[in-house]
VONU-939423 format. One record per residue: x negated, y negated, z of N, C-alpha, C in turn; residue number from 1; residue in one letter. Coordinates in nm, 4 decimals, padded with zeros to 6 digits. Each point is the difference from the previous one (the first is absolute). Layout:
VONU-939423
@n.x X	n.y Y	n.z Z	ca.x X	ca.y Y	ca.z Z	c.x X	c.y Y	c.z Z	seq NUM	type A
...
END
This chain:
VONU-939423
@n.x -03.3713	n.y 00.3654	n.z -01.5068	ca.x 00.1002	ca.y -00.1039	ca.z 00.0026	c.x -00.0196	c.y -00.0822	c.z 00.1279	seq 1	type X
@n.x 00.0114	n.y -00.1285	n.z -00.0134	ca.x -00.0178	ca.y -00.0862	ca.z 00.1156	c.x 00.1185	c.y 00.0127	c.z 00.0954	seq 2	type X
@n.x -00.0227	n.y -00.0357	n.z 00.1246	ca.x 00.1066	ca.y 00.0031	ca.z 00.1007	c.x 00.1131	c.y -00.0944	c.z -00.0406	seq 3	type X
@n.x -00.0341	n.y -00.1165	n.z -00.0533	ca.x 00.1011	ca.y -00.0975	ca.z -00.0409	c.x 00.0884	c.y 00.0588	c.z -00.1098	seq 4	type X
@n.x -00.0590	n.y 00.0636	n.z -00.1004	ca.x 00.0788	ca.y 00.0607	ca.z -00.1084	c.x 00.0890	c.y 00.1108	c.z 00.0539	seq 5	type X
@n.x -00.0505	n.y 00.0767	n.z 00.0933	ca.x 00.0779	ca.y 00.1079	ca.z 00.0605	c.x 00.1211	c.y -00.0563	c.z 00.0747	seq 6	type X
@n.x -00.0198	n.y -00.1066	n.z 00.0758	ca.x 00.1095	ca.y -00.0641	ca.z 00.0732	c.x 00.1023	c.y -00.0565	c.z -00.0978	seq 7	type X
@n.x -00.0448	n.y -00.0668	n.z -00.1047	ca.x 00.0908	ca.y -00.0577	ca.z -00.0987	c.x 00.0831	c.y 00.1100	c.z -00.0656	seq 8	type X
@n.x -00.0625	n.y 00.1109	n.z -00.0385	ca.x 00.0755	ca.y 00.1096	ca.z -00.0619	c.x 00.1046	c.y 00.0562	c.z 00.0937	seq 9	type X
@n.x -00.0315	n.y 00.0099	n.z 00.1296	ca.x 00.0973	ca.y 00.0543	ca.z 00.0942	c.x 00.1165	c.y -00.0959	c.z 00.0221	seq 10	type X
@n.x -00.0191	n.y -00.1290	n.z -00.0257	ca.x 00.1071	ca.y -00.0975	ca.z 00.0173	c.x 00.0913	c.y -00.0094	c.z -00.1217	seq 11	type X
@n.x -00.0500	n.y 00.0359	n.z -00.1174	ca.x 00.0821	ca.y -00.0127	ca.z -00.1201	c.x 00.0564	c.y 00.1334	c.z -00.0473	seq 12	type X
@n.x -00.0254	n.y 00.1062	n.z 00.0729	ca.x 00.0477	ca.y 00.1322	ca.z -00.0403	c.x 00.0466	c.y 00.0765	c.z 00.1229	seq 13	type X
@n.x 00.1138	n.y 00.0638	n.z -00.0133	ca.x 00.0454	ca.y 00.0893	ca.z 00.1061	c.x 00.0462	c.y 00.1295	c.z -00.0652	seq 14	type X
@n.x 00.0037	n.y 00.1068	n.z 00.0783	ca.x 00.0472	ca.y 00.1284	ca.z -00.0489	c.x 00.1128	c.y 00.0474	c.z 00.0905	seq 15	type X
@n.x 00.1090	n.y 00.0434	n.z -00.0599	ca.x 00.1190	ca.y 00.0389	ca.z 00.0733	c.x -00.0307	c.y 00.0957	c.z 00.1151	seq 16	type X
@n.x -00.0841	n.y 00.0967	n.z -00.0235	ca.x -00.0313	ca.y 00.1002	ca.z 00.1028	c.x -00.0671	c.y -00.0607	c.z 00.1229	seq 17	type X
@n.x -00.0623	n.y -00.1159	n.z -00.0159	ca.x -00.0708	ca.y -00.0645	ca.z 00.1111	c.x 00.0865	c.y -00.1008	c.z 00.0763	seq 18	type X
@n.x 00.1219	n.y -00.0233	n.z -00.0460	ca.x 00.0848	ca.y -00.1035	ca.z 00.0590	c.x 00.1064	c.y 00.0650	c.z 00.0882	seq 19	type X
@n.x -00.0013	n.y -00.0290	n.z 00.1296	ca.x 00.1011	ca.y 00.0596	ca.z 00.0878	c.x 00.1387	c.y -00.0603	c.z -00.0233	seq 20	type X
@n.x 00.1017	n.y 00.0812	n.z 00.0155	ca.x 00.1376	ca.y -00.0458	ca.z -00.0148	c.x 00.0495	c.y -00.0608	c.z 00.1309	seq 21	type X
@n.x 00.0941	n.y -00.0937	n.z -00.0108	ca.x 00.0689	ca.y -00.0540	ca.z 00.1168	c.x 00.1447	c.y -00.0278	c.z -00.0382	seq 22	type X
@n.x 00.0841	n.y -00.0219	n.z 00.0993	ca.x 00.1421	ca.y -00.0242	ca.z -00.0237	c.x 00.0277	c.y -00.1501	c.z 00.0077	seq 23	type X
@n.x 00.0663	n.y -00.0532	n.z -00.1036	ca.x 00.0353	ca.y -00.1420	ca.z -00.0043	c.x 00.1310	c.y -00.0226	c.z 00.0753	seq 24	type X
@n.x 00.0395	n.y -00.1252	n.z 00.0131	ca.x 00.1235	ca.y -00.0350	ca.z 00.0718	c.x 00.1245	c.y 00.0611	c.z -00.0638	seq 25	type X
@n.x -00.0037	n.y 00.0243	n.z -00.1328	ca.x 00.1177	ca.y 00.0577	ca.z -00.0672	c.x 00.0021	c.y 00.1523	c.z 00.0053	seq 26	type X
@n.x -00.1031	n.y 00.0608	n.z 00.0610	ca.x -00.0054	ca.y 00.1450	ca.z 00.0142	c.x -00.0776	c.y 00.0716	c.z -00.1075	seq 27	type X
@n.x -00.0629	n.y -00.0732	n.z -00.0919	ca.x -00.0810	ca.y 00.0618	ca.z -00.1050	c.x -00.1321	c.y 00.0503	c.z 00.0558	seq 28	type X
@n.x -00.0482	n.y 00.1088	n.z -00.0558	ca.x -00.1365	ca.y 00.0440	ca.z 00.0263	c.x -00.0865	c.y -00.0643	c.z -00.1084	seq 29	type X
@n.x -00.0956	n.y -00.0825	n.z 00.0417	ca.x -00.0786	ca.y -00.0822	ca.z -00.0925	c.x -00.1493	c.y 00.0281	c.z 00.0154	seq 30	type X
@n.x -00.0682	n.y -00.0028	n.z -00.1115	ca.x -00.1468	ca.y -00.0008	ca.z -00.0003	c.x -00.0417	c.y -00.1286	c.z -00.0723	seq 31	type X
@n.x -00.0606	n.y -00.0921	n.z 00.0728	ca.x -00.0437	ca.y -00.1272	ca.z -00.0582	c.x -00.1275	c.y 00.0241	c.z -00.0809	seq 32	type X
@n.x 00.0112	n.y -00.0020	n.z -00.1314	ca.x -00.1140	ca.y 00.0252	ca.z -00.0876	c.x -00.0893	c.y -00.1222	c.z -00.0140	seq 33	type X
@n.x 00.0603	n.y -00.1172	n.z -00.0004	ca.x -00.0726	ca.y -00.1268	ca.z -00.0036	c.x 00.0762	c.y -00.0993	c.z 00.0865	seq 34	type X
@n.x -00.0673	n.y -00.0539	n.z 00.1012	ca.x 00.0652	ca.y -00.0955	ca.z 00.0897	c.x -00.1043	c.y -00.0975	c.z 00.0533	seq 35	type X
@n.x 00.0363	n.y -00.1267	n.z 00.0163	ca.x -00.0947	ca.y -00.1004	ca.z 00.0484	c.x -00.0692	c.y 00.0366	c.z 00.1312	seq 36	type X
@n.x 00.0692	n.y 00.0690	n.z 00.0869	ca.x -00.0589	ca.y 00.0360	ca.z 00.1295	c.x -00.1170	c.y 00.0962	c.z -00.0145	seq 37	type X
@n.x -00.0079	n.y 00.0697	n.z -00.1139	ca.x -00.1077	ca.y 00.0976	ca.z -00.0207	c.x -00.0949	c.y -00.0434	c.z -00.1119	seq 38	type X
@n.x 00.0556	n.y -00.0263	n.z -00.1185	ca.x -00.0844	ca.y -00.0300	ca.z -00.1161	c.x -00.0279	c.y -00.1480	c.z -00.0193	seq 39	type X
@n.x 00.0788	n.y -00.0872	n.z 00.0624	ca.x -00.0250	ca.y -00.1432	ca.z -00.0122	c.x 00.0704	c.y -00.0669	c.z -00.1157	seq 40	type X
@n.x 00.0794	n.y 00.0749	n.z -00.0789	ca.x 00.0776	ca.y -00.0645	ca.z -00.1058	c.x 00.1002	c.y -00.0950	c.z 00.0649	seq 41	type X
@n.x 00.0398	n.y -00.1041	n.z -00.0699	ca.x 00.0785	ca.y -00.1049	ca.z 00.0650	c.x 00.1440	c.y -00.0121	c.z -00.0481	seq 42	type X
@n.x 00.0304	n.y 00.0347	n.z -00.1225	ca.x 00.1294	ca.y -00.0371	ca.z -00.0569	c.x 00.1001	c.y 00.1130	c.z -00.0138	seq 43	type X
@n.x -00.0407	n.y 00.1239	n.z 00.0251	ca.x 00.0920	ca.y 00.1121	ca.z -00.0150	c.x -00.0485	c.y 00.1206	c.z 00.0780	seq 44	type X
@n.x 00.0886	n.y 00.0960	n.z 00.0174	ca.x -00.0388	ca.y 00.1282	ca.z 00.0583	c.x 00.0578	c.y 00.1099	c.z -00.0874	seq 45	type X
@n.x -00.0624	n.y 00.1170	n.z 00.0075	ca.x 00.0437	ca.y 00.1158	ca.z -00.0765	c.x 00.0040	c.y 00.1187	c.z 00.0938	seq 46	type X
@n.x 00.1129	n.y 00.0701	n.z 00.0000	ca.x 00.0160	ca.y 00.1155	ca.z 00.0869	c.x 00.0699	c.y 00.1119	c.z -00.0747	seq 47	type X
@n.x -00.0186	n.y 00.1228	n.z 00.0504	ca.x 00.0809	ca.y 00.1117	ca.z -00.0446	c.x 00.1006	c.y 00.0277	c.z 00.1106	seq 48	type X
@n.x 00.1281	n.y 00.0067	n.z -00.0358	ca.x 00.1049	ca.y 00.0332	ca.z 00.0956	c.x 00.0506	c.y 00.1396	c.z -00.0297	seq 49	type X
@n.x 00.0425	n.y 00.0689	n.z 00.1053	ca.x 00.0522	ca.y 00.1347	ca.z -00.0151	c.x 00.1271	c.y 00.0135	c.z 00.0855	seq 50	type X
@n.x 00.1084	n.y 00.0413	n.z -00.0629	ca.x 00.1256	ca.y 00.0244	ca.z 00.0701	c.x 00.0257	c.y 00.1506	c.z -00.0094	seq 51	type X
@n.x 00.0080	n.y 00.0693	n.z 00.1140	ca.x 00.0154	ca.y 00.1452	ca.z -00.0040	c.x 00.1348	c.y 00.0439	c.z -00.0574	seq 52	type X
@n.x 00.0071	n.y 00.1255	n.z -00.0401	ca.x 00.1239	ca.y 00.0576	ca.z -00.0513	c.x 00.1115	c.y -00.0243	c.z 00.1017	seq 53	type X
@n.x 00.1122	n.y -00.0541	n.z -00.0477	ca.x 00.1134	ca.y -00.0297	ca.z 00.0869	c.x -00.0146	c.y -00.1277	c.z 00.0809	seq 54	type X
@n.x -00.1155	n.y -00.0665	n.z -00.0088	ca.x -00.0262	ca.y -00.1196	ca.z 00.0779	c.x 00.0426	c.y -00.1275	c.z -00.0705	seq 55	type X
@n.x -00.0035	n.y -00.1082	n.z 00.0757	ca.x 00.0366	ca.y -00.1318	ca.z -00.0531	c.x -00.0710	c.y -00.1076	c.z 00.0811	seq 56	type X
@n.x -00.0185	n.y -00.1147	n.z -00.0621	ca.x -00.0501	ca.y -00.1159	ca.z 00.0729	c.x 00.1200	c.y -00.0793	c.z 00.0510	seq 57	type X
@n.x -00.0239	n.y -00.0853	n.z 00.0963	ca.x 00.1044	ca.y -00.0885	ca.z 00.0496	c.x 00.0217	c.y -00.1130	c.z -00.1001	seq 58	type X
@n.x 00.1227	n.y -00.0472	n.z -00.0106	ca.x 00.0291	ca.y -00.1160	ca.z -00.0825	c.x -00.0729	c.y -00.1195	c.z 00.0615	seq 59	type X
@n.x -00.0789	n.y -00.0694	n.z -00.0821	ca.x -00.0821	ca.y -00.1093	ca.z 00.0519	c.x -00.0294	c.y -00.1005	c.z -00.1103	seq 60	type X
@n.x -00.0617	n.y -00.1094	n.z 00.0392	ca.x -00.0457	ca.y -00.1009	ca.z -00.0962	c.x -00.1307	c.y -00.0581	c.z 00.0489	seq 61	type X
@n.x -00.0718	n.y -00.0596	n.z -00.0929	ca.x -00.1235	ca.y -00.0712	ca.z 00.0332	c.x 00.0260	c.y -00.1476	c.z -00.0262	seq 62	type X
@n.x -00.0303	n.y -00.0817	n.z 00.0974	ca.x 00.0294	ca.y -00.1426	ca.z -00.0074	c.x -00.0853	c.y -00.0679	c.z -00.1070	seq 63	type X
@n.x -00.1300	n.y 00.0292	n.z -00.0014	ca.x -00.0930	ca.y -00.0659	ca.z -00.0916	c.x -00.0469	c.y 00.0880	c.z -00.1147	seq 64	type X
@n.x -00.0202	n.y 00.1268	n.z 00.0256	ca.x -00.0654	ca.y 00.0866	ca.z -00.0985	c.x 00.0914	c.y 00.0408	c.z -00.1145	seq 65	type X
@n.x -00.0555	n.y -00.0087	n.z -00.1202	ca.x 00.0578	ca.y 00.0620	ca.z -00.1179	c.x -00.0622	c.y 00.1386	c.z -00.0069	seq 66	type X
@n.x 00.0810	n.y 00.1004	n.z -00.0292	ca.x -00.0522	ca.y 00.1360	ca.z -00.0100	c.x 00.0221	c.y 00.0555	c.z -00.1393	seq 67	type X
@n.x -00.0932	n.y 00.0841	n.z -00.0409	ca.x 00.0158	ca.y 00.0816	ca.z -00.1198	c.x -00.0132	c.y 00.1448	c.z 00.0444	seq 68	type X
@n.x 00.0953	n.y 00.0840	n.z -00.0380	ca.x -00.0072	ca.y 00.1439	ca.z 00.0245	c.x -00.0251	c.y 00.0681	c.z -00.1337	seq 69	type X
@n.x -00.0827	n.y 00.1040	n.z 00.0025	ca.x -00.0190	ca.y 00.0852	ca.z -00.1177	c.x 00.0074	c.y 00.1443	c.z 00.0483	seq 70	type X
@n.x 00.1008	n.y 00.0723	n.z -00.0467	ca.x 00.0238	ca.y 00.1370	ca.z 00.0457	c.x -00.1004	c.y 00.0940	c.z -00.0678	seq 71	type X
@n.x -00.0702	n.y 00.0791	n.z 00.0835	ca.x -00.0998	ca.y 00.0924	ca.z -00.0535	c.x 00.0339	c.y 00.1469	c.z 00.0269	seq 72	type X
@n.x 00.1022	n.y 00.0264	n.z 00.0805	ca.x 00.0392	ca.y 00.1383	ca.z 00.0254	c.x 00.1345	c.y 00.0078	c.z 00.0694	seq 73	type X
@n.x 00.0712	n.y 00.1098	n.z -00.0238	ca.x 00.1291	ca.y 00.0204	ca.z 00.0643	c.x 00.1107	c.y -00.0791	c.z -00.0673	seq 74	type X
@n.x 00.1153	n.y -00.0025	n.z 00.0646	ca.x 00.1136	ca.y -00.0757	ca.z -00.0523	c.x 00.0864	c.y -00.0480	c.z 00.1158	seq 75	type X
@n.x 00.0812	n.y -00.0998	n.z -00.0287	ca.x 00.0823	ca.y -00.0537	ca.z 00.1069	c.x 00.0976	c.y -00.1037	c.z -00.0478	seq 76	type X
@n.x 00.0548	n.y -00.0712	n.z 00.0979	ca.x 00.0924	ca.y -00.1101	ca.z -00.0254	c.x -00.0585	c.y -00.1250	c.z 00.0637	seq 77	type X
@n.x 00.0101	n.y -00.1088	n.z -00.0736	ca.x -00.0499	ca.y -00.1299	ca.z 00.0447	c.x 00.1188	c.y -00.0918	c.z 00.0195	seq 78	type X
@n.x 00.0064	n.y -00.0637	n.z 00.1156	ca.x 00.0956	ca.y -00.1082	ca.z 00.0220	c.x -00.0794	c.y -00.1289	c.z -00.0097	seq 79	type X
@n.x 00.0463	n.y -00.0902	n.z -00.0856	ca.x -00.0678	ca.y -00.1273	ca.z -00.0235	c.x 00.1069	c.y -00.1078	c.z -00.0059	seq 80	type X
@n.x 00.0135	n.y -00.0754	n.z 00.1096	ca.x 00.1092	ca.y -00.0967	ca.z 00.0075	c.x 00.1324	c.y 00.0734	c.z -00.0066	seq 81	type X
@n.x 00.0858	n.y -00.0377	n.z -00.0955	ca.x 00.1309	ca.y 00.0640	ca.z -00.0172	c.x -00.0028	c.y 00.1178	c.z -00.0966	seq 82	type X
@n.x -00.1157	n.y 00.0318	n.z -00.0540	ca.x -00.0131	ca.y 00.1083	ca.z -00.0983	c.x -00.0508	c.y 00.1273	c.z 00.0661	seq 83	type X
@n.x 00.0401	n.y 00.1157	n.z -00.0550	ca.x -00.0580	ca.y 00.1276	ca.z 00.0390	c.x -00.0217	c.y 00.0806	c.z -00.1265	seq 84	type X
@n.x -00.1185	n.y 00.0626	n.z -00.0120	ca.x -00.0320	ca.y 00.0726	ca.z -00.1218	c.x -00.1006	c.y 00.1111	c.z 00.0294	seq 85	type X
@n.x -00.0059	n.y 00.0954	n.z -00.0911	ca.x -00.0920	ca.y 00.1129	ca.z 00.0099	c.x -00.1403	c.y -00.0453	c.z -00.0411	seq 86	type X
@n.x -00.1004	n.y 00.0527	n.z 00.0692	ca.x -00.1389	ca.y -00.0279	ca.z -00.0367	c.x -00.0746	c.y 00.1317	c.z -00.0169	seq 87	type X
@n.x -00.0992	n.y -00.0026	n.z -00.0897	ca.x -00.0785	ca.y 00.1189	ca.z -00.0326	c.x -00.1394	c.y -00.0439	c.z -00.0460	seq 88	type X
@n.x -00.0948	n.y 00.0939	n.z -00.0098	ca.x -00.1350	ca.y -00.0366	ca.z -00.0431	c.x -00.0002	c.y -00.0817	c.z -00.1293	seq 89	type X
@n.x -00.0805	n.y -00.1045	n.z 00.0011	ca.x -00.0109	ca.y -00.0902	ca.z -00.1133	c.x 00.0818	c.y -00.1270	c.z 00.0159	seq 90	type X
@n.x 00.0943	n.y -00.0010	n.z 00.0945	ca.x 00.0810	ca.y -00.1197	ca.z 00.0231	c.x -00.0781	c.y -00.1034	c.z 00.0809	seq 91	type X
@n.x 00.0142	n.y -00.1259	n.z -00.0377	ca.x -00.0562	ca.y -00.1126	ca.z 00.0751	c.x 00.1138	c.y -00.0933	c.z 00.0373	seq 92	type X
@n.x -00.0036	n.y -00.0505	n.z 00.1233	ca.x 00.1086	ca.y -00.0824	ca.z 00.0521	c.x -00.0568	c.y -00.1283	c.z 00.0592	seq 93	type X
@n.x 00.0583	n.y -00.1140	n.z -00.0352	ca.x -00.0350	ca.y -00.1298	ca.z 00.0577	c.x 00.0947	c.y -00.0279	c.z 00.1157	seq 94	type X
@n.x -00.0562	n.y -00.0342	n.z 00.1164	ca.x 00.0790	ca.y -00.0355	ca.z 00.1172	c.x -00.0357	c.y -00.1431	c.z 00.0390	seq 95	type X
@n.x 00.0838	n.y -00.0971	n.z -00.0377	ca.x -00.0293	ca.y -00.1396	ca.z 00.0339	c.x 00.0041	c.y -00.0231	c.z 00.1518	seq 96	type X
@n.x -00.0726	n.y -00.1001	n.z 00.0483	ca.x 00.0053	ca.y -00.0330	ca.z 00.1430	c.x 00.1452	c.y -00.0227	c.z 00.0438	seq 97	type X
@n.x 00.0337	n.y 00.0472	n.z 00.1196	ca.x 00.1323	ca.y -00.0214	ca.z 00.0558	c.x 00.1062	c.y 00.0982	c.z -00.0458	seq 98	type X
@n.x -00.0348	n.y 00.0928	n.z -00.0898	ca.x 00.0971	ca.y 00.0961	ca.z -00.0524	c.x 00.0007	c.y 00.1259	c.z 00.0860	seq 99	type X
@n.x 00.1178	n.y 00.0384	n.z 00.0501	ca.x 00.0071	ca.y 00.1226	ca.z 00.0792	c.x -00.0211	c.y 00.1206	c.z -00.0912	seq 100	type X
@n.x -00.0650	n.y 00.1014	n.z 00.0565	ca.x -00.0285	ca.y 00.1204	ca.z -00.0774	c.x -00.0299	c.y 00.1179	c.z 00.0915	seq 101	type X
@n.x 00.0174	n.y 00.1188	n.z -00.0551	ca.x -00.0376	ca.y 00.1231	ca.z 00.0689	c.x -00.0087	c.y 00.1120	c.z -00.1023	seq 102	type X
@n.x -00.0608	n.y 00.1094	n.z 00.0427	ca.x -00.0172	ca.y 00.1185	ca.z -00.0833	c.x 00.0586	c.y 00.1207	c.z 00.0700	seq 103	type X
@n.x 00.0546	n.y 00.0929	n.z -00.0784	ca.x 00.0466	ca.y 00.1270	ca.z 00.0537	c.x -00.0528	c.y 00.1104	c.z -00.0914	seq 104	type X
@n.x -00.0662	n.y 00.0985	n.z 00.0578	ca.x -00.0503	ca.y 00.1124	ca.z -00.0774	c.x 00.1143	c.y 00.0979	c.z -00.0230	seq 105	type X
@n.x 00.0379	n.y 00.0194	n.z -00.1260	ca.x 00.1075	ca.y 00.0926	ca.z -00.0349	c.x -00.0529	c.y 00.1241	c.z -00.0693	seq 106	type X
@n.x -00.1317	n.y 00.0100	n.z -00.0106	ca.x -00.0603	ca.y 00.1122	ca.z -00.0706	c.x -00.0450	c.y 00.1114	c.z 00.0918	seq 107	type X
@n.x -00.0785	n.y 00.0926	n.z -00.0561	ca.x -00.0480	ca.y 00.1148	ca.z 00.0759	c.x -00.1512	c.y -00.0038	c.z 00.0225	seq 108	type X
@n.x -00.0571	n.y -00.1188	n.z -00.0146	ca.x -00.1415	ca.y -00.0222	ca.z 00.0307	c.x -00.0144	c.y -00.1420	c.z 00.0539	seq 109	type X
@n.x -00.1115	n.y -00.0318	n.z 00.0673	ca.x -00.0172	ca.y -00.1362	ca.z 00.0526	c.x 00.0140	c.y -00.1059	c.z -00.1100	seq 110	type X
@n.x 00.0669	n.y -00.1086	n.z 00.0330	ca.x 00.0111	ca.y -00.1155	ca.z -00.0894	c.x -00.1234	c.y -00.0859	c.z 00.0251	seq 111	type X
@n.x -00.0839	n.y -00.0160	n.z -00.1039	ca.x -00.1253	ca.y -00.0750	ca.z 00.0148	c.x 00.0006	c.y -00.1186	c.z -00.0951	seq 112	type X
@n.x -00.0439	n.y -00.1153	n.z 00.0515	ca.x -00.0069	ca.y -00.1184	ca.z -00.0839	c.x -00.1142	c.y -00.0892	c.z 00.0425	seq 113	type X
@n.x -00.0468	n.y -00.0777	n.z -00.0951	ca.x -00.0974	ca.y -00.1039	ca.z 00.0276	c.x 00.0768	c.y -00.1282	c.z 00.0274	seq 114	type X
@n.x -00.0436	n.y -00.0743	n.z 00.1015	ca.x 00.0646	ca.y -00.1250	ca.z 00.0404	c.x -00.1042	c.y -00.1108	c.z -00.0014	seq 115	type X
@n.x 00.0257	n.y -00.1018	n.z -00.0776	ca.x -00.0876	ca.y -00.1167	ca.z -00.0035	c.x 00.0771	c.y -00.1163	c.z 00.0610	seq 116	type X
@n.x -00.0592	n.y -00.0683	n.z 00.0975	ca.x 00.0633	ca.y -00.1139	ca.z 00.0668	c.x -00.0846	c.y -00.1252	c.z -00.0169	seq 117	type X
@n.x 00.0676	n.y -00.1089	n.z -00.0318	ca.x -00.0669	ca.y -00.1293	ca.z -00.0091	c.x 00.0923	c.y -00.1053	c.z 00.0595	seq 118	type X
@n.x -00.0412	n.y -00.0698	n.z 00.1078	ca.x -00.1245	ca.y 00.0196	ca.z 00.0731	c.x -00.0063	c.y 00.1397	c.z 00.0626	seq 119	type X
@n.x -00.1185	n.y 00.0394	n.z 00.0478	ca.x -00.0200	ca.y 00.1348	ca.z 00.0525	c.x 00.0997	c.y 00.0381	c.z 00.1088	seq 120	type X
@n.x 00.0261	n.y 00.1305	n.z 00.0085	ca.x 00.0932	ca.y 00.0535	ca.z 00.0997	c.x -00.0405	c.y -00.0393	c.z 00.1412	seq 121	type X
@n.x 00.1018	n.y -00.0429	n.z 00.0793	ca.x -00.0144	ca.y -00.0250	ca.z 00.1437	c.x 00.1271	c.y 00.0487	c.z 00.0673	seq 122	type X
@n.x -00.0125	n.y 00.0678	n.z 00.1128	ca.x 00.1170	ca.y 00.0451	ca.z 00.0751	c.x 00.0927	c.y -00.1180	c.z 00.0302	seq 123	type X
@n.x -00.0571	n.y -00.1145	n.z 00.0337	ca.x 00.0777	ca.y -00.1176	ca.z 00.0411	c.x 00.0876	c.y -00.0554	c.z -00.1147	seq 124	type X
@n.x -00.0298	n.y 00.0360	n.z -00.1240	ca.x 00.0752	ca.y -00.0480	ca.z -00.1147	c.x 00.1193	c.y 00.0904	c.z -00.0299	seq 125	type X
@n.x 00.0155	n.y 00.1089	n.z 00.0750	ca.x 00.1063	ca.y 00.0967	ca.z -00.0237	c.x 00.1138	c.y -00.0202	c.z 00.0984	seq 126	type X
@n.x 00.1215	n.y -00.0186	n.z -00.0528	ca.x 00.1207	ca.y -00.0100	ca.z 00.0836	c.x 00.0898	c.y 00.1184	c.z -00.0319	seq 127	type X
@n.x 00.0355	n.y 00.0770	n.z 00.1032	ca.x 00.0909	ca.y 00.1116	ca.z -00.0165	c.x 00.1422	c.y -00.0554	c.z -00.0063	seq 128	type X
@n.x 00.0802	n.y 00.0484	n.z -00.0945	ca.x 00.1370	ca.y -00.0483	ca.z -00.0169	c.x 00.0887	c.y 00.0566	c.z 00.1109	seq 129	type X
@n.x 00.0844	n.y -00.0839	n.z 00.0546	ca.x 00.0935	ca.y 00.0438	ca.z 00.1035	c.x 00.1036	c.y 00.0959	c.z -00.0563	seq 130	type X
@n.x 00.0246	n.y -00.0087	n.z -00.1311	ca.x 00.0991	ca.y 00.0890	ca.z -00.0610	c.x -00.0617	c.y 00.1302	c.z -00.0478	seq 131	type X
@n.x -00.1339	n.y 00.0154	n.z 00.0188	ca.x -00.0654	ca.y 00.1188	ca.z -00.0529	c.x -00.0166	c.y 00.1110	c.z 00.0949	seq 132	type X
END
């Protein structure tokens, strides 16, 4: 395989085990699976978020980014604007730009979800709610 093909494959594919976790402004533990800073994609980012048992994220909003959450493990409660509801594996949630939201793990295992942001996630686009 040529060096160019090898580089291209490494830019279009990531593996969860190879991606280090970090903490976002809302307190989530995130692994960026696809992000412009690493893979060069331009219009969206994809991450796995994990909220530990008994944990919660801070109430926050994104000024520009639209987010999609897809729950892949655990269970919890989602606050989305004025609504609050239970979430479980298989649920997908649309979070429009400017909408306050947070997650609380109410289960007995880590709450895991995939998060897609468009435009891609940036710390600077996250505002923590004063009421959260």
